[in-house]
C-alpha positions in Angstrom: 0.0 0.0 0.0 3.0 2.3 0.2 3.1 2.8 -3.6 -0.4 4.3 -4.1 0.0 6.4 -1.0 3.4 7.7 -2.2 1.8 8.8 -5.5 -1.2 10.3 -3.7 1.1 12.3 -1.5 3.2 13.3 -4.5 0.0 14.4 -6.3 -0.9 16.5 -3.3 2.6 18.2 -3.2 2.6 18.9 -6.9 -0.9 20.4 -6.8 0.1 22.6 -3.8 3.1 23.8 -5.8 0.8 24.9 -8.6 -1.3 26.7 -6.0 1.7 28.5 -4.6 2.8 29.6 -8.1 -0.7 31.0 -8.7 -0.9 32.7 -5.3 2.3 34.6 -6.0 1.2 35.3 -9.6 4.0 33.3 -11.1 3.3 32.5 -14.7 3.0 28.7 -15.4 4.9 28.5 -18.6 3.9 25.6 -21.0 0.8 25.1 -18.9 -1.4 24.2 -21.9 1.3 22.0 -23.4 1.5 20.0 -20.1 -2.3 19.8 -19.9 -2.5 18.6 -23.5 0.0 15.8 -22.9 -1.8 14.8 -19.7 -5.1 14.6 -21.6 -3.4 12.3 -24.1 -2.2 10.2 -21.1 -5.8 10.2 -19.8 -7.2 9.1 -23.2 -4.6 6.4 -23.5 -5.1 5.0 -20.0 -8.9 4.9 -20.6 -8.9 3.2 -24.0 -5.7 1.1 -23.8 -5.6 0.0 -20.2 -8.7 0.6 -18.0 -11.5 -0.2 -20.4 -9.9 -3.3 -22.0 -8.9 -4.7 -18.6 -12.5 -4.2 -17.4 -14.0 -6.2 -20.2 -16.9 -8.5 -19.2 -20.5 -8.9 -20.3 -22.3 -5.6 -19.7 -19.1 -3.6 -18.8 -20.1 -0.8 -21.2 -22.9 0.2 -18.8 -20.3 1.0 -16.2 -18.2 2.9 -18.7 -21.2 5.1 -19.6 -21.9 5.5 -15.8 -18.4 6.9 -15.3 -18.8 9.3 -18.3 -22.2 10.3 -16.9 -20.6 11.1 -13.5 -18.2 13.5 -15.2 -21.0 15.1 -17.1 -23.1 15.6 -13.9 -20.1 17.1 -12.0 -19.2 19.5 -14.9 -22.8 20.6 -15.5 -24.2 20.9 -12.0 -21.3 21.2 -9.6 -18.4 22.8 -11.6 -18.8 26.5 -11.2 -15.2 27.3 -12.1 -14.5 29.1 -15.4 -12.4 26.0 -16.0 -15.5 24.5 -17.6 -16.0 27.6 -19.7 -13.0 27.6 -22.0 -10.4 27.7 -19.2 -11.0 31.4 -18.6 -9.8 32.6 -15.2 -12.0 35.7 -15.1 -14.8 35.2 -12.6 -16.6 38.5 -12.9 -19.7 36.8 -14.2 -19.9 34.2 -11.4 -21.3 34.9 -7.9 -19.0 35.1 -4.9 -20.9 32.3 -3.1 -20.2 29.9 -6.0 -16.5 30.8 -6.2 -16.1 30.7 -2.4 -17.9 27.4 -1.7 -19.3 25.5 -4.6 -16.1 25.9 -6.8 -13.7 24.3 -4.2 -16.3 21.6 -3.3 -16.5 20.6 -7.0 -12.7 20.6 -7.2 -12.5 18.5 -4.1 -14.8 15.9 -5.7 -12.4 15.7 -8.6 -9.4 15.2 -6.4 -11.3 12.6 -4.3 -12.1 10.7 -7.5 -8.5 10.8 -8.5 -7.6 9.2 -5.2 -10.2 6.5 -5.6 -8.9 5.7 -9.1 -5.3 5.5 -7.8 -6.5 2.9 -5.3 -8.4 0.9 -7.9 -5.3 1.0 -10.2 -3.1 -0.4 -7.4 -5.5 -3.2 -6.5 -5.8 -4.1 -10.2 -2.0 -4.0 -10.8 -2.2 -1.3 -13.4 0.3 1.0 -11.7 2.6 3.6 -13.3 0.7 4.7 -16.5 -2.3 5.7 -14.5 -0.3 7.3 -11.7 1.5 9.5 -14.3 -1.8 10.5 -16.0 -3.0 11.8 -12.6 0.3 13.4 -11.7 0.7 15.3 -14.9 -2.4 17.4 -14.5 -1.9 18.3 -10.8 0.4 21.3 -11.4 -1.9 23.0 -13.8 -4.9 22.0 -11.6 -3.4 23.7 -8.6 -2.7 26.8 -10.7 -6.3 26.9 -12.0 -7.8 26.2 -8.5 -6.2 29.2 -6.7 -6.5 31.8 -9.4 -10.3 32.4 -8.9 -10.1 31.9 -5.1 -7.6 34.8 -4.9 -10.6 37.1 -5.6 -12.7 36.0 -2.6 -10.2 34.6 0.0 -7.6 36.5 1.9 -5.5 33.4 2.1 -6.8 30.9 -0.5 -3.9 28.5 0.1 -5.6 27.1 3.1 -8.6 26.1 1.0 -6.3 24.9 -1.7 -4.5 22.6 0.6 -7.8 21.1 1.8 -9.0 20.5 -1.7 -5.6 19.0 -2.7 -5.9 16.5 0.2 -8.8 14.9 -1.6 -6.5 12.8 -3.6 -4.8 11.4 -0.4 -8.2 10.9 1.3 -9.7 9.2 -1.8 -6.7 6.8 -2.0 -6.9 5.8 1.6 -10.7 5.3 1.5 -10.3 3.3 -1.8 -7.6 1.0 -0.4 -9.8 0.3 2.7 -13.1 -0.1 0.9 -12.0 -1.8 -2.4 -9.3 -4.1 -1.0 -11.4 -7.3 -0.6 -14.1 -6.9 -3.2 -14.9 -9.6 -5.8 -13.3 -9.7 -9.2 -16.4 -8.7 -11.0 -16.8 -5.7 -8.7 -13.2 -4.7 -9.3 -13.8 -4.9 -13.1 -16.9 -2.8 -12.7 -14.8 -0.2 -10.9 -12.2 -0.3 -13.6 -15.0 0.3 -16.2 -16.3 3.3 -14.2 -12.8 4.6 -13.9 -12.3 4.2 -17.6 -15.5 6.1 -18.2 -14.4 8.9 -15.8 -11.1 9.3 -17.7 -12.9 9.1 -21.1 -15.5 11.6 -20.0 -12.9 14.0 -18.6 -11.1 13.9 -21.9 -14.2 14.5 -24.0 -15.5 17.2 -21.7 -12.4 19.3 -21.0 -9.6 18.6 -23.5 -11.3 20.4 -26.4 -10.9 23.6 -24.5 -7.2 23.3 -24.8 -7.6 24.3 -28.4 -9.3 27.6 -27.4 -6.0 28.8 -25.8 -3.4 26.8 -27.5 -4.3 26.1 -31.1 -0.7 25.6 -32.1 0.2 21.9 -32.1 -2.4 21.1 -29.4 -3.4 17.9 -31.2 0.3 16.8 -31.4 0.8 17.2 -27.7 -2.3 15.1 -27.0 -1.0 12.5 -29.5 2.4 12.6 -27.7 0.7 11.7 -24.4 -1.3 8.9 -26.1 1.9 7.6 -27.8 3.7 7.3 -24.4 0.9 5.1 -23.1 1.3 2.9 -26.3 5.0 2.5 -25.4 4.0 1.3 -21.9 1.8 -1.4 -23.6 4.6 -2.6 -25.9 
C-alpha cells in the first residue's frame, strides 16, 4: 500500500506547488502543453488500459456510468470558469459559487483521482495511471487558486484542503475496495475508464481555445507514451 500512498502524497505536493505559483502570480509556462500531454495520457489510459482490462459482459454500462458522472459534475457542480474555455476571469460568477461550490466541486475531482489510484493499485495497473494523474496536478493547482484569490484573503488554506482529496480518496479506496470480488473490481475499472474518457471529451477540447498551435500533437504525444507502456 506504500506505492499508491506515495503517488497520492506526491500528487498533493505537486498540486500545492501549482497553487503557490498561482498565489504569487508566477506564470506557469507551458501550462497548456502540459495539460494537452496529460489529456493524451488520460485518453490512452482509458482506451488502452482501463476499459480493455475491465472487459466483461455488460461492462459498457459502467463505462457510460463513469462518463455520466463526469457530465453531472461538470454541468451541475463545476462553477469554475475551467468548464468555460479555461477562462480565469470570474466577474460573471457569484462570490458564493466561487467561495464554496467551486472548491467543493474541485474536491470531488481530487477525491475521485484518489479512488482511481487505489483501484489502479489493486488491479495491478500502476505507473501509467499514476503518471496520468500526476501530470495534470500542477496546472490543476494553478487553476484552482487563481479564482479563489478574488474571494479569500488566504486561498492557500482552501487549496491545501482541496488537494488533500487525492490522499483521502486513495486511503478510502484502499480500505473499501481491497477485498471486493473480481467482477466488482472490473466494474470499478470500467467506471474509472468512463471517468477518464468523460474527462477527456468534456475538458480537453478547450485546450484548443487557448493553444491552437500543435495542441493535437501534444495530445497525441501523451497517447503515444501510453502505447509505449503497452509494448
